[in-house]
C-alpha positions, -999 to 999 in steps of 0.1 A, spaced: -493 -118 -307 -455 -97 -308 -481 -63 -308 -499 -75 -280 -469 -90 -260 -452 -58 -263 -483 -37 -252 -483 -62 -218 -443 -59 -216 -449 -19 -210 -476 -26 -185 -455 -54 -163 -428 -34 -165 -445 0 -150 -458 -25 -124 -425 -36 -112 -413 2 -112 -443 7 -87 -434 -22 -68 -394 -12 -65 -396 26 -61 -405 29 -28 -382 2 -11 -355 18 -30 -360 50 -19 -362 40 13 -327 21 13 -311 45 -11 -318 73 17 -322 61 53 -296 26 41 -325 9 60 -332 -26 35 -376 -22 45 -383 -63 45 -409 -52 57 -423 -35 26 -447 -63 12 -465 -63 44 -469 -27 46 -483 -31 4 -510 -59 19 -522 -39 51 -526 -9 30 -551 -29 4 -569 -46 38 -570 -14 51 -589 3 21 -611 -31 19 -621 -29 58 -633 7 54 -654 1 26 -668 -34 38 -669 -30 72 -676 8 76 -692 18 48 -670 45 32 -665 55 -5 -638 38 -21 -613 69 -30 -618 79 11 -610 47 20 -577 43 -4 -567 83 7 -571 70 45 -553 37 36 -524 56 23 -523 81 50 -521 54 80 -500 35 61 -475 61 54 -477 71 96 -468 33 102 -438 37 84 -429 66 106 -442 50 138 -420 16 127 -390 36 125 -395 59 154 -397 30 174 -382 3 164 -355 8 135 -340 42 155 -326 17 180 -308 -3 156 -301 18 127 -265 13 114 -265 -25 121 -279 -38 88 -285 -74 101 -304 -60 132 -331 -38 107 -330 -67 81 -345 -87 114 -366 -62 130 -380 -53 98 -386 -89 83 -401 -95 117 -425 -66 118 -437 -78 85 -443 -114 93 -464 -103 120 -483 -83 102 -487 -105 72 -496 -142 95 -519 -117 119 -541 -114 88 -540 -152 78 -548 -161 114 -582 -138 113 -589 -156 85 -588 -123 55 -576 -153 26 -602 -159 -4 -610 -143 -36 -638 -119 -22 -610 -100 -4 -604 -73 -33 -603 -37 -46 -628 -22 -74 -608 -11 -105 -609 25 -109 -625 27 -143 -642 -2 -160 -631 4 -195 -608 -15 -220 -594 -2 -252 -577 -14 -284 -542 -7 -285 -523 -22 -316 -549 -47 -321 -547 -59 -281 -575 -53 -259 -564 -35 -226 -581 -23 -196 -581 13 -181 -567 -3 -150 -535 -17 -163 -536 18 -185 -536 31 -151 -510 17 -137 -484 30 -167 -497 66 -161 -493 61 -128 -458 53 -126 -445 75 -153 -460 106 -132 -448 86 -97 -409 87 -113 -410 124 -129 -431 136 -92 -399 119 -75 -375 135 -95 -388 169 -90 -388 163 -54 -354 154 -51 -343 180 -73 -359 212 -65 -376 211 -31 -356 218 2 -365 182 19 -360 165 -13 -325 181 -13 -318 171 20 -325 135 11 -299 138 -12 -277 152 10 -276 124 38 -279 95 6 -245 111 -9 -228 122 26 -242 120 58 -213 133 78 -214 163 58 -252 167 59 -250 167 94 -226 194 95 -250 218 79 -277 210 103 -295 181 86 -313 162 109 -305 125 96 -330 109 118 -358 131 104 -349 122 70 -346 86 80 -382 90 89 -393 107 60 -378 82 35 -392 49 55 -426 67 55 -425 75 21 -415 43 13 -448 30 33 -466 54 11 -455 45 -22 -462 10 -19 -498 15 -2 -499 37 -36 -492 4 -60 -514 -19 -41 -546 6 -45 -539 8 -81 -527 -30 -90 -548 -51 -64 -577 -48 -85 -562 -67 -110 -560 -96 -86 -575 -104 -46 -556 -97 -20 -537 -125 4 -513 -118 26 -487 -144 4 -488 -115 -20 -469 -97 5 -440 -118 -2 -444 -123 -37 -441 -79 -34 -405 -82 -13 -393 -103 -42 -403 -91 -69 -391 -51 -55 -357 -72 -40 -348 -84 -76 -354 -52 -94 -333 -32 -69 -306 -60 -72 -302 -59 -106 -307 -20 -110 -284 -11 -82 -296 -4 -47 -302 31 -39 -304 41 -78 -336 57 -94 -322 47 -127 -314 18 -120 -351 5 -107 -363 19 -142 -338 -2 -161 -339 -33 -143 -376 -26 -143 -382 -27 -180 -357 -52 -184 -374 -82 -165 -408 -73 -174 -402 -73 -211 -383 -106 -203 -412 -122 -181 -440 -114 -207 -419 -128 -239 -409 -157 -221 -444 -161 -211 -455 -159 -246 -431 -179 -264 -418 -206 -235 -444 -207 -213 -454 -190 -177 -434 -221 -155 -402 -201 -169 -412 -168 -161 -398 -170 -123 -367 -186 -137 -356 -154 -162 -353 -131 -128 -333 -151 -110 -314 -160 -141 -311 -121 -143 -303 -118 -106 -273 -142 -106 -259 -131 -142 -255 -93 -125 -240 -105 -92 -213 -122 -110 -207 -95 -133 -212 -68 -113 -229 -73 -74 -237 -35 -71 -260 -39 -97 -264 -21 -135 -266 13 -116 -256 6 -85 -227 28 -63 -215 5 -42 -177 -6 -40 -171 -36 -59 -151 -68 -43 -116 -57 -58 -120 -19 -51 -124 -32 -7 -92 -56 -8 
C-alpha cells in the first residue's frame, strides 16, 4: 500500500505543478492574477473535442490547434481588456474572473455537460512500478511536468525574451530604461500562461471528462499551490506541488478521501498565518510594511 501511495503521490504532485505553473508564470512576470485560468483550461479541452468530433480532425492536430487558439485568446484578452486596467489589482481580478465565468457558463448554457465530453489517452498501456499498476497517461504527466519545468528554466535563463521576462519581474522601471516593452512582455506572459493551461488540459483531461465545473476546481488548485509556494516563485510552485500532492494522497489512503480537500485548506491557513508571502514568496511581510 505504501509503495502504491508513493507512486500516485508523485503523479498527483506533477499534476498540481502542471495546473499551477501557467498561473504562476503570468503573475510572476506581469503581476496579473489571471482568474480566467481555469476557464482557459476548460476552453482548450472543449476546442480539442469539437475539432475531433465536429470537424473530424485527428487527435494530435486538434490538440495543437486548440493550444495555439488558447494561447492567442490569452494574448487578445490582455490587449483588449487587461491592458486598460493594468496596475489596478482589483480591476484585473474582476475582469479576468468575469471573462472566465462567461466562458464556463456559456459552455454550460450550450449543454456541454456529460461524460461523453472527454479526450482520448495518448497511449493505452499500463506498467507495474513498485508492485503498482499505473497507466501510461499518468506516466506522461510526470514526464511532461518535468520537461516543462526544465524548458521554462532554460527559456528564462538562456533566451533574450526569457531574460526580458526576468527583467520585468525583478524591476519593471529599470527594465523600461533598457528598452524592454513591458506591455508586450505582459502580453506574452498572459498568452504563455494560457498556453500552459491548455497543455495541462490536454494531458490531464483524458483521465476524466470535460465539464464547466472543472474550470473552478483548476483555478482553486492553482491558487492553493501558488499561495503555499509563493506567488511568482517557480521553486515555490514545485515545492508546494509536492507538499500538497503527497499530503492529499497519503491522507486519501490512510484517513479517507473526504479529508483530502481539508488538508489543502489547512496548509493554506498555516502558511498564511506563519508566512503570508508563501514558502518562497518575495512579497514583503506585514512587519516590513509598517
